[in-house]
N, C-alpha and C positions, 0 to 999 in steps of 0.2 A: 397710580395717579400722582404719588409723591415720589420724590427722588432725593437722595442724600446729597448735600453739597460736596463738591470735590474738595479734597484737603488743600489743594493749592489756592482755593478761594478764601480760606480762613486766614486770619493774621498768623504770621510765623509762630508766635508764641502759643497759639491755641491748636496748632496742627497735631500735636501728639494725642489730643483727645477727640480728633475728628470723628471716629466711629460712634462715639457717644453724643457729641454735640450735634450730630446729624439728626438726632431725634427731636431737636428743639427748633422752634421758629427763630428766624434771624434776629428778631428784637430781643429774644431771651439768651441767645448764644453769647453775646458780649457780656451781659450781666453775670451769667453763670461761669463763663470762661474766666472772668476776673477773679472770682472766688476760687476756682481751681488753681489758677496760677499762684495765688498767695498761700494756699494751703499746702501745695505740693512740697515745698522745701522742708516742712515739718516732719514728713513721713520718714525721711532717712533712707538708707539703702536696705535692700531685702536681705534678711538673715534667716534662712530656713533652718529649722531644727533638724538635728541628726539623731537617728535612733541609737540608743546605747546598747549595741550588740557586740558579740565577740568579733575581734578583728579578722578580716579575711586577707589572704595573700594571693599575689598574682605573679608567680615566677621568682627569680633571683635578682637581687639588686647588685651587690658587690661583695668583697671579702673584708672582714673587720677583725680587730684584735680582741674584741669581747663578744660574748654570745653564749648560748646554751650548748652543752657538750653533745647533744644529739645532732647539732649542726656543725660539729667540728669537721674540718677538711679531712678527707680520707688519708692523705699523705701524712698528716699528723698522727693518725692512729698507727701507721707503719713504724713511726719512731717509738711508740710505746712498746712494740713487740721487739724491735731490734736494739734500740738504745733507750731503755727506760729512764736512766739517769738524765739524759738529754731532754727527754719528754717532761720530766718533773721540773728541770731547770727552766724550760721554756714556759711551763705553766706558772712558775713562781714569778717570772719576769714579764708575764702578759705578752708573750711572743707567739702564742698559738693563733692560728687563722681559722675564722668561723665563716660559714656561709650566711649571708644576710638576706632574708626574703624581702621581696618588694611588697609592701602593704597595698591592698586594693583601695583605691579612693572611694570613700563613702559619700554618696550624693545626698545633699540635704533635701528634705521634703519641700515640695514647691506649692502645694495648695494653700489657699488663704480662706479662713473662716472669719466672718465679721458678725458680731452679735450687737444688735441695736436695741437700746432702751426705748420702748414705744410708749412709756408712761407719760403723764401730763406735764412733767417737768421738762420734757424734751419737745413739746409742741412749739410752734412758732419759729423763732429764729434758730434754735438748735436743730430743728428739723431740716432747715436749709443746709446746715453744716453736715448733717447725716447724708443728705442727698449728694453733696459734693464728695464726701468720703466714699460713698458707694461707687461713684464713677472713678475716683482715684485708685481705689483698691481693685476695681475691675481691670483697669489698665495695668496695674502692678502685677496682677496675676497673669494677664496676657503676655507681659514682657518675660515672665519666667516659664512660659509654655504651659501654664496650668489654668485653672478656673477659680473664680470667686464663688463661694457659697455663703449665704447669709441667713440669719434668723433674728427673731426678737427675743429678748430676755423673758418676756411674759409667756412664751410658748417653747418650753424646753424640749430639745430633741428634734425640732422641725427646722430643717435646712432647705433653702431654695436656691435655684440657679440665678445667675445675673447675666443674662445674655441679650435682653431686649428691653425696650421702653415699658412694656407691660409689666415686667418684673420690678422695674424701678417704681412704677406707680403703686405696685403692691406694698412697697415699703412705706409710701406716704399714707396709704389706707390702713396700714397696720397700727391702729391706735388702741391704747388701753387706758382706762380711767384709774388703774391701780399701779402705783409705782413698783418697780422691780424690788424684790427682797432677797434675803440671804438664801432662802429655800430654793428659789428659782435659779440662783447662781450655782448652788450645790448640784441641782439637777442637771444643769448644763455641763458642769465639770465632769460628772459621771458619764453623760452622753458622749462628750468628746473623747473620753478615755476608751469608750467602746467602739469608736470608729475603726473600720478595717485598716484605713491608712490615715495616720495622724497628719494634721495640717502642718505646713512649714511655718505659718504665722497664724496666730489667733488674736483678733482685735475685739476689745470690749469698748463700746462707744455709748456714752450716755452721761449720767449724772454722777456715777461712782468716782471716788477719789482716785487720782492717778498714781499715788505713791503709797499703797497699802503695805502692811507688814509682809515679809517674804512668805510667811505661812499662808497668807490669804491671797497671794497672787497666783492665779491659775491661767492667765493669758500672757502671751508675749508682748502685747501692746495694750495700752489703755488710753482712751481719749475722753476728755471731759469737755462738754459743750455748754456754754452759758451765754445768755445775752448780757452785755455790759449794762451797768446801772445807768449810764448816760450815753446818749447817742445811738445811732444805728450801727452798732459794733457787736461782733461775735467774739467772745473770749474762748480760745482754744488752748487746752493743755494736753500734752502727749508725753507718755513715758514708755521707754523700752530699755534694753540692756545698756544703751548709750547714755541714759539719763533722762531728765525731764526737760521739756521744751515748752515755751509759752508764746502765744501770739494773739494779737487783737486784729481782726479782719473786718473791713467794712462790708456791710450787708448789701445785697442787690436793692435796686429802687423798689418802692412799695408796690407799684403795679406789677412789675416783673416777679417780685416775691410772692404775691398773691396767686398769680398764675402757676408758679412753680409748686407752691404748696397744694394747690388744687389738682395738680397733675395735668394741667392744660398746657402740655408742652408744645403742641402745634395747633393751628386754627382748626376748629371743627365745623362741619357744615351746619347751617341753621336748621331749626326744627321746621317741620312742614316743608321739606325741600321740594316735594312735588305738589303742584297746584294745578287745578283745572279752572278754565274760565270760558265764557261764551263768545268771546271776541274771535272773529275770523280775520287773521292777520294776513297781510299781503307779503309776497316774496319778491316783489319787483325791486325794492330798495333795501339797503341794510338798515339795521336799527340806528337810532340816534341816542347817544349817551351824554348825559350832563358832564360838565368838566370835572366835577367832584366824584363822578362814578357812583352816584346815589340814585339816579333816575334813568330809565330807559324808555324811549318811545318807539312804537312800531306802527306804521300806517295800517289802516283797516282795509279789508278786501272789498266788501260790498257796501260800504257807506263812507261818506267823506269825514275823515277824522283819524284819530290815532289812539291806540291803547297805551297807557302810561303805567309802567311797572316801577314800584319802589324796590330798590335792590336790598335784599335781606342782609343784615349785618351780623357779624360774629356774635354769638350769645343771644341773639334776638329771640324772644319767646313767642311772639305772635308772628303769624305769616304776613309777608309784605302785601300791601294793598295794591289793587289794580284799578286804575281809573280810566275813563274814556272822555276824550275831548273832540269836539266836532267843529268843522269849518263849513263854509257855504257849499252848496251843490255847484257843480261845474267848475270848481276852483282846483287848480293843480298846485300842490306844494312844491316850491323850489328849494327851500332851505328851512331847517328847524333847529332850534337851540333852546336850552333851558336857562332861564333867569331865576336862579334859586330853585324852587319847586315848580315854578310856572313854565309851561311849554309855550313858546311863541315861534313865529316864523314869517317867511315871505311867501305869499301865494300869488299865483298868476291866473287871471281870468281873461275872457275875451276882451274885456274893456281895458284893463290895466293890471299892473302889479300893485300889491298893497300888503301892509303889515297885518298880521293876525295875532291878537292877544299880546301886543307890545304897547303898553300905555304911553300916550304922548305921540305916537306915530300912526299914521293911517295910510293914505294913498301915496304911492311913489311917483314923483314927477321925473320923467326921463330927461336926460340932458340932450345935447346936440347929437346928431347921428353918429359922429366919430367917437363919442364918449358914452354911447348907450351901453347899458349892461348886456353882457353876453350871457344870457341865461335861457337857453332854449328848453322848453318844457318837454317832459316825456322821457328824459334820459334816466338810466338806471342808477345814477349817483346823485347825492345831494350837493348843493353848493356849500362850501365851507362857510360857517356862520359863527360869530361870537357875540354874546350879549353881555356887555360890560356895564356894571352898575356901581355907583359910589355916591353916597349922601344925596340921594334923590335925583341924581343926574345919570343918564344912561347913554351908552354909545353902542350902536349896533353896527357890526362890521361884517362885510360880505365879500367873498372872493369869487369873482365870476370866471367863466370858462377861458377868457382871454388873459387871465393873470392880473386883472386890475383889482386892487384892494380898495374898497370904498367904505364910507361910514356915514351914519346919521346920528346926530346928537340931539337929545331932547330931555326935558324934565319929565319924570314918570308921572307926576301928579297933575300935569297940565294937559290942556286940550291940544290936539294936533294943530300945528301952524303950517301954513303953505310954504313959508320960507325954510322950514325944516324938512320938507318932503324931498328935496333934491339931494342926491348923494354927494358927498365931498370925496374927492380922490385923495387917497392916502399915498399910494405908490403903484407904479406899474411893474410888470415882470416879477410878480410875487409867486413863489412856488408853493408855499404852504403857510398856514397859520395854526396857532395852538393857544387856546386860552388856558392859563394856569392859575388864575386867581379871579375873584369876583370882579375885579376892576382892571385887569391887565392881561395882555396877550403878548406873544412873541411871534415873529414871522421871519421868513427867509426870502430875500429879493436878489435878483441878478442885476448888478450894476457894472457896466463896462467889462462884461465877461467874468466878473468876480461875484461869488455868492457872499452875501452879507447877512449877519444875524441882527435883527432889529427888534425893538420893543415898542409897544403902544399901550396907553392907559386912558382912562376916562379923562383925567386932568391934563395930560400932556400929549403932544403930538409924537410922530415917529422919531425914534432916536436909534442910531447905530450902536450896536454892542461890540461885535467882534467880526473880523473877516473870517470866512470859512475856507475859501480857496476857489479853484476852478472846478468845473464839472461839464460833462457833455451837454449838448443842447436838449437831448431827450431825457435828461436826468429826472429823478424823483427825489423828494426830500421829505424826511419825517423829523418831527421834534418830539421830545419827551423830557420828563423831569419832575413835574409836580412840585414836591417840596424842595427839590434841588434848585429850581428857579428862585424860590423864596430865600434859600441860603446864599445864592449868588449866581449860579450858572447850571443849566440843565445840559442835555445832550442833543446832538443832531446827527442824522444819518443821511448820507448822500450816495445815490446809486451811481456807480462808475461805469457799469456795463450790464447788458442784458442779453441773454441767449436768443438769437433770432430763429433757432430751430424749433421753437415751440415747447421746449422742455422746461422753461421757466427758471433756468439757472441765472443768478444775478450776483454781481460783485458790489459790495457796499463798503463805504468808508465811514466809520463811526467816530465822531468827535465827542469824547466823554470828559466830564470835568475831572481835573486832578483832585485827589482826596484832600490835599493840603490847601486847596484854593477856597477861600472864604471872603465874602465881601459883596458890595453892591455891583451893579452893572458898570463896567468900565473896561477899557482896553487893557489886556493883561497878556503878556507874551506866553505865559505858561499856564493859562487858565484851562486849556484843553490838552488832552493827548489823543492822538488819532491812531486807529488801527483798522485793518481791512478784514472782512469776513465774507464768506459765501452764504447765499440764502436761496430759497426757492419761492418765487413770487411773494416777496415780503409785503405785508399789509400794514405794519406799524412798528414803531420803536417803543420799548418800555424799559423801566428799571426793574430788573429781576431781583427782588428783595431776598428770595430764597437762596440765590447764589451771590448776591452782592455785586451785581454788574449790570450793564445795559445789554440788551439783546433784541434782535429782530424777531418779529412774530410772523408766522406764515401758516399755511395749511399744507397737509400732506398731498401727494400727487393725486390721490383719489378723493380728496376733500372730506376725509372722515376723521381727521385728527388735527390737533393744534400742535405746532412745532415751534420751538425757540431755537434761533440760530445765534451762536456767539463765537468767540475766539476758540472755545473748547470744542466746537462742533455743533451738530444738531441734536436736540433733545425733544422727544415726544412727551408732552405733559398732560394731554387729555385725549381720549378716544371717544368720539361721539357715537351714539347708538345708530345713527344713520347719516347720510350725506349732508354736509353743511352747505346750504345754498347761499346765504348772505351772512356777513360777519362785520362787526364794528369793534374797535378796541379803543379804550380810553388811555391816552398816552400819559396821563397823570397818575393813575392808580393801577393800570394793568388789567382792568375789567374787560373781559371779552363777552360780547353779546352775539349769540349765534342763532340764526333761523335755519331749521333743518327742513328736509324734504317734505315732511308731514306737518309743517307749521308749528313745530315745537320751538319755544324760546329757551335757550340754555344760557345761564349766566355763570361764568367761570373766572376766578381770580388767577390770572397768569402769574402774578408776582409771588403769591403765597401758595399756589397749587391747591386751591380750595374750590369746590363746586358750591355755588351760592344759591342757585335757583333753577328749577326745571318746570317750565310752564307749558301745559298741554292745552292747545287751542281747540275750540270746537271745529269740527269738520276736518281735523287733521288726518284722519284715517284715509280719506279719499282724496287727499291733496288739495 
């Protein structure tokens, strides 16, 4: 269900540690990566130890004037027999020729052993330094074609492998209330001498001095980790045959540091992941997700109303609540949206259309025939709706089937007024809308053949942000970004072509914000960079935080899995236990809400690859 980010998606400086940084959530990668970058230069180059054994030879090298007489050239011995005086003269004047053997190159040992002090003086900030050194030494060993073995000073003779995140967590859990002493060091020294193959390097990491007397030095490297007296700084001292080196390194941010010390490298699913409830949900329409990705509504099957699910959050101890909200009999919902925690919408009855649970708004007064809302009931999709609120004023926006974006404005604490019941036309030829804040949305409209990105808020009318370009008449458009809109600019996906053969192949152009662009909405020639990707029946555009890029979301051809499409290709991120009938995706958070064949509601975070909730509805077994 999880996948390691590709090395090409990490910053250039962090790619050497990609196999290890892949264990961590994206928000931790930058913090830990910065510590790795700053600590790496202290390590120096690898100097493996060579065993002190008798030299071995590999054939002959050349002829020399000096050497041992058992290697004297055979022709020289002939002189001793035939011309002994000449032999003695040549010996006295160093003119004899000797065979010189070629010495066999002795390869240094490559293995690395790291011994960490797990005592109380190494808790907290020094522990973060130990975590970083564990990764640095694991890569150092991999570069030499060997492996890292590690242990704690408090457990002499016990060495462990360093091949996955589970073993790294074991280092963080290996705590002792007793500081390391000389007896434990002596026991480790004896244990290392008994190893069948001596390590090329042996590192001692903890509180011990880095420059002890030569007689007390039994490791090739010593590292001392201490938190600085002032500031969030880690003091690092390292000694080897090249000398002693010192550095002061900034520590990760507090929230990231706490997660690292707890071993919470990647998001974990909430407790009570599976829940049962009595509501019989309908499969006619997809779920409705709040713009913050915290609430999900699903219409009920056998009664007028909807079940409202509170999305479990990471680390949440209690199970998410499930509520039920009802509307009048014989009323058909046309659009639903969340205003904070509250679910509201537009309903249609035989008499007229009206607002449901939207304070300050009641019945909808239709305009003239040519400007009437195109909202036929009974279709399998919702009308896109946004519920904007700011300082007691609310603006409800609705996009009808004809592409007309209309709005109603009223004060939430006031009674409905007849003059506020008629919709105000915002713009025609609108292709999509996306609410990204409590009081603002963005939308894409076609003007004179050009697609334009626009914004709308409670306090201000429509304003053009950026031109997007041209697109086919039958194009589809998705917006995404969430926090990116708050920083300045989100992303937009425009469908360029669709396969008419029924296979669902599509070509999309994604306009993503440049990383160096920051600022308010304004025309900026380099605010976006565009690239094209292929997809299969895309249903949404999201920011994939796990990979650090924008990607299209879709279903597999058999509707049993969630697939992300990007410039790197297609990636299956979740396999459902049964066919997915309906799905909705929050473009701000990447939350996917899926209704399966047997009426199960599955909540999955596409951005972080985490399963958040699995709700089993009553009557699911019989469909």
